C-alpha positions as CSV (number, residue, x, y, z in Angstrom):
1,M,89.8,136.6,225.1
2,S,90.3,136.5,221.3
3,N,93.1,138.5,219.4
4,I,91.1,138.5,216.2
5,L,89.4,141.6,215.3
6,T,85.9,142.2,214.0
7,P,85.3,143.9,210.8
8,D,84.5,147.1,212.5
9,E,87.5,146.9,214.7
10,M,89.8,146.4,211.6
11,A,88.1,149.4,210.1
12,A,88.7,151.6,213.1
13,T,92.4,150.3,213.2
14,H,92.8,151.3,209.2
15,Q,90.7,154.4,209.4
16,L,88.1,153.2,207.0
17,G,85.3,155.2,208.4
18,G,81.7,154.1,209.1
19,R,80.3,150.8,207.6
20,L,78.0,151.4,204.7
21,G,76.9,147.7,204.2
22,S,78.2,144.2,203.9
23,Y,78.0,141.9,200.9
24,P,78.1,138.1,201.2
25,Y,78.9,135.6,198.5
26,Q,75.7,133.9,197.2
27,K,76.3,130.1,198.2
28,V,73.7,128.5,196.7
29,R,73.8,130.3,193.3
30,G,77.5,129.8,193.5
31,I,77.1,126.0,194.2
32,L,74.8,125.8,191.5
33,S,76.7,127.4,189.2
34,L,79.7,125.2,189.8
35,L,77.7,122.3,189.2
36,V,76.5,123.4,186.0
37,F,80.1,124.6,184.8
38,S,81.7,121.4,186.3
39,F,79.0,119.1,184.2
40,M,79.7,121.1,181.3
41,A,83.7,120.5,181.4
42,I,83.0,117.0,182.2
43,S,80.5,116.0,179.5
44,M,82.5,118.2,176.8
45,G,86.0,116.6,178.2
46,I,84.7,113.1,178.1
47,I,82.4,112.9,175.6
48,G,83.3,115.8,173.1
49,I,86.9,115.7,172.8
50,P,87.2,112.1,172.0
51,L,84.6,112.1,169.3
52,A,86.5,115.3,167.9
53,L,89.8,113.8,167.9
54,A,88.2,110.5,166.2
55,A,86.6,112.7,163.4
56,L,89.8,114.3,163.0
57,I,91.8,111.1,162.9
58,A,89.3,109.5,160.7
59,T,89.6,112.4,158.1
60,F,93.3,112.1,157.9
61,V,93.1,108.1,157.7
62,Y,90.4,107.9,155.2
63,L,91.2,111.3,152.9
64,H,94.8,110.6,152.7
65,P,95.8,111.9,150.4
66,T,93.2,114.4,149.6
67,R,91.4,114.1,146.4
68,D,89.4,117.0,145.9
69,V,87.7,120.1,147.2
70,S,85.1,118.1,149.1
71,D,87.8,116.3,151.2
72,L,89.4,119.6,152.1
73,L,85.8,120.7,153.3
74,I,85.5,117.4,155.5
75,L,88.8,118.3,156.8
76,V,87.9,121.8,157.9
77,L,84.8,120.7,159.5
78,A,86.9,118.1,161.4
79,V,89.1,120.7,162.7
80,F,86.2,123.2,163.5
81,F,84.8,120.2,165.6
82,V,87.7,119.8,167.7
83,A,88.1,123.6,168.1
84,F,84.6,123.8,169.4
85,F,85.0,121.1,172.1
86,V,88.1,122.4,173.2
87,W,86.7,126.2,173.5
88,G,83.6,124.6,175.2
89,V,86.1,122.9,178.0
90,W,87.7,126.3,178.3
91,I,84.7,128.2,178.9
92,S,83.5,125.6,181.4
93,V,87.0,125.7,183.3
94,K,86.9,129.7,183.2
95,G,83.3,129.5,184.7
96,I,84.6,127.2,187.6
97,V,87.3,129.4,188.3
98,T,85.0,132.6,188.3
99,C,82.5,130.7,190.6
100,S,85.3,129.7,193.1
101,R,86.9,132.8,193.1
102,H,85.3,134.5,196.1
103,F,83.7,131.3,197.4
104,G,82.5,132.1,201.2
105,S,83.8,135.5,201.1
106,I,82.2,138.7,202.5
107,I,82.7,142.1,201.5
108,Y,82.3,144.9,204.1
109,L,82.2,148.4,202.6
110,Y,83.1,151.6,204.6
111,S,83.2,155.2,203.7
112,R,87.0,155.3,203.2
113,G,87.7,151.7,201.9
114,L,86.6,148.3,202.0
115,I,87.3,144.8,203.9
116,L,87.4,141.6,201.9
117,I,87.2,138.8,204.1
118,K,87.7,135.1,202.6
119,G,88.9,131.9,204.4
120,G,89.7,133.4,207.7
121,K,91.8,136.2,206.1
122,A,90.9,140.0,206.0
123,R,92.3,142.2,203.3
124,P,91.5,146.1,204.5
125,L,91.7,148.3,201.4
126,R,91.4,152.2,201.2
127,W,90.3,154.0,198.3
128,E,93.7,155.7,197.6
129,Q,94.9,152.1,196.9
130,V,92.4,151.8,194.0
131,S,93.5,153.5,190.7
132,D,90.3,152.5,188.6
133,V,87.0,150.7,188.7
134,Q,85.3,149.2,185.8
135,E,81.9,147.9,185.3
136,K,81.0,145.0,182.6
137,K,77.4,144.0,181.8
138,K,76.5,140.9,180.1
139,R,73.1,140.5,178.9
140,A,72.0,136.4,178.9
141,Y,69.7,135.0,176.2
142,I,68.8,131.4,175.9
143,R,67.1,130.6,172.6
144,G,66.4,134.2,172.1
145,I,64.7,134.8,175.3
146,Y,66.3,137.2,177.6
147,T,67.1,135.6,181.1
148,G,68.8,138.4,183.0
149,T,72.0,140.6,183.2
150,S,75.3,139.5,184.9
151,F,77.5,142.2,186.3
152,T,81.3,142.2,187.1
153,Y,83.2,144.9,188.4
154,T,86.8,145.0,188.4
155,L,88.9,147.3,191.0
156,R,92.4,147.8,189.8
157,L,94.8,148.6,192.4
158,V,97.7,151.1,192.4
159,D,100.2,148.0,193.0
160,G,99.1,146.4,189.7
161,K,96.7,143.8,191.3
162,K,93.0,143.7,190.6
163,L,90.1,142.5,192.7
164,I,87.0,141.4,190.7
165,F,83.5,141.3,192.2
166,T,80.8,138.9,189.9
167,S,77.0,138.6,190.2
168,L,77.7,136.0,192.5
169,I,78.1,138.4,195.3
170,K,74.8,139.5,196.8
171,D,73.9,143.1,195.7
172,V,76.9,143.5,193.6
173,T,75.3,146.4,191.5
174,D,75.0,148.4,194.7
175,L,78.4,147.5,195.8
176,G,80.2,148.3,192.5
177,D,77.9,151.3,192.0
178,S,78.8,152.3,195.9
179,I,82.6,151.8,195.2
180,A,82.7,153.9,192.0
181,L,80.8,156.8,193.6
182,L,83.1,156.7,196.8
183,T,86.4,156.2,194.6
184,R,85.4,159.3,192.6
185,Q,84.6,161.2,195.8
186,H,88.0,160.4,197.2
187,D,89.9,161.4,194.4
188,R,88.1,165.0,194.4
189,L,89.6,165.6,198.1
């Protein structure tokens, strides 16, 4: 006999009420996103940053001392070039972290809380532990064509920690809206 509790047994132990739904991490979408962001980070890091640094070094070597305004313009462009590639690597790494944050997790939603299961560990959470729920929408465009909207829900906890749920979780808008509604209902009681 196993001493590991099922989500519903754990919910009963923590008095979370009846189950309203489960929201798994979308593995295929997550893996594709990880591959895209990894490719971006590698290409920006291997190709872009050395090129940008070479441009900056060449600017200092060939334009020392600067002779006129056009030399300063070239220097500003070289600095901009370096900053652009560093920014690209930062966005790529941030995307990798976001994609891997809840990889393989499942969120079980209950009337008086939720259980986050990730990597064999379960974290029960009651609504009185949530101080705020925030929704952030981001509309995505590629070359002016609308490609979709991504959602991020941030649960701020009473202890100062945060839980972040992104569009990589199946039906995240349903999950986020349900959490917001349930926490408001709990606050009124």
